[in-house]
N, C-alpha and C positions, 0 to 999 in steps of 0.2 A: 231396151229395157225401160219399163216405166218406173219412175222413182217418185213416190209421194213424200213430200217434205214441207218443211217450213224453213225459209232461207236463213233466218237468224239462229236456228237451232244448232248448237254445237254438235250433237250426234249426227244430224243431217249433213252438216258441213264436212264432218270427217269422212262420210261415205262419198260425198262428191270429190273430195281431195284424193282418196284412194282410187276411185274410178278414173279420175284424170291421170294419175300416175300410171295406171294400167292401160291407158289409151282407150278407155271405154266411153261410149256415148250414152248418156242417160236422158231419157225423155222426161223432163222435169214436170211434175204435176204438183203445183203448190196447193196446200190445204189451209184454209182460214179456220184455225181452231177456235178463235173467239166467236165466230159465227156458226160453229158447229158442223162444218163441212165433214169432219172426221166421223160424225155420227149419222150421216146420210146412208140410206139403205144400200146404195151402190158401192160405197166404200166399205161398209160392214160386210158385204159379200166377199170382198177381197181380204179384209183384216177384221175379224170379229172382235179383236181386242182394241180396235179403233185407235191405234197408236202410230206415230211416225218416228222414224222413217220406216217406210215400207217399200220393198223392191219386188217388182214382178218381172221375172226373167222367163219369158215364154209361158210355160204352164206351171212354173214354180214361184210360189209367193213366200217371202221371208220378211220378218220385221225384227226389230232390235238392232241397233247400229253395229254392235260388236259382232253379232252373228253375220250380218251382211258383209262387214269388212273381211272377215275370215273366209266367207264363201267366195267373194270376188277374187281374193288373192289365190285361193286354192283352185278355183275353176279357170280363171283368166290370166293368172300370173305367168309370165314367160320364164321367170326364175323364182328363187325363193328369197329375194332381197327384202320384200316387205313382210313376209310371213315364213320364216325359216323352217326347213324340214328337220334340221338337227334338233333332237329333243331338248337339249339344254338351252339352245338359242330361242327355240319356240316357247319354252317355259318362261323365259324372261319377257318375251313379248306378251304372253298371256298374263303374267304377273302385273304388267303395267295396264293391260286392258281391264283386268279385274279390279285393280286399285282405282282406276278411273271410275268404273261402274259402282263399286261398293263404297268408296270413300270420297274421292274428290268431287265427282258430279253430284253426289248426295249433299255434300256441304254447300256447294255452289247453289243448288236448287233451294235449300233451306234459307239461304241468305237472300237470293234474288227473286224467287217466285213471288213473295209478297210485294216486292217493288214493281215487277213487270206485270203481274196479273191483277193485283189488287190496288195499285196506286199508292202503296205505303212508302215511307222513307226507309232507307237502309239503316238498320239498327247499328248503333255504335259498337256493340259487342260482336258484330259479325265481321 
């Protein structure tokens, strides 16, 4: 499986951790976002939304870390320890995934994007 990623990206790291827990090998393909590698035509053919992480599993392409996580668990998981089949247990996992996506990661991005991408100092109120 080819895995397009940025090593310091938390969403990319989560996919690598789950793949490791499942015993999967990922062919890591690092993209330099600051130099626009995610906008090159060859990557846009794979992912027209030009986002990372992106997974290519044979003829199937998937992006968005949480979608990739659940796909890997459902397709390659030997049991349901990481992504339970029981509806109530799965709902709790989904609750945390959606909280991460909709609240936690958004707040983190608002605070640290200006620092990491624009060279600004971390605001005291963040």
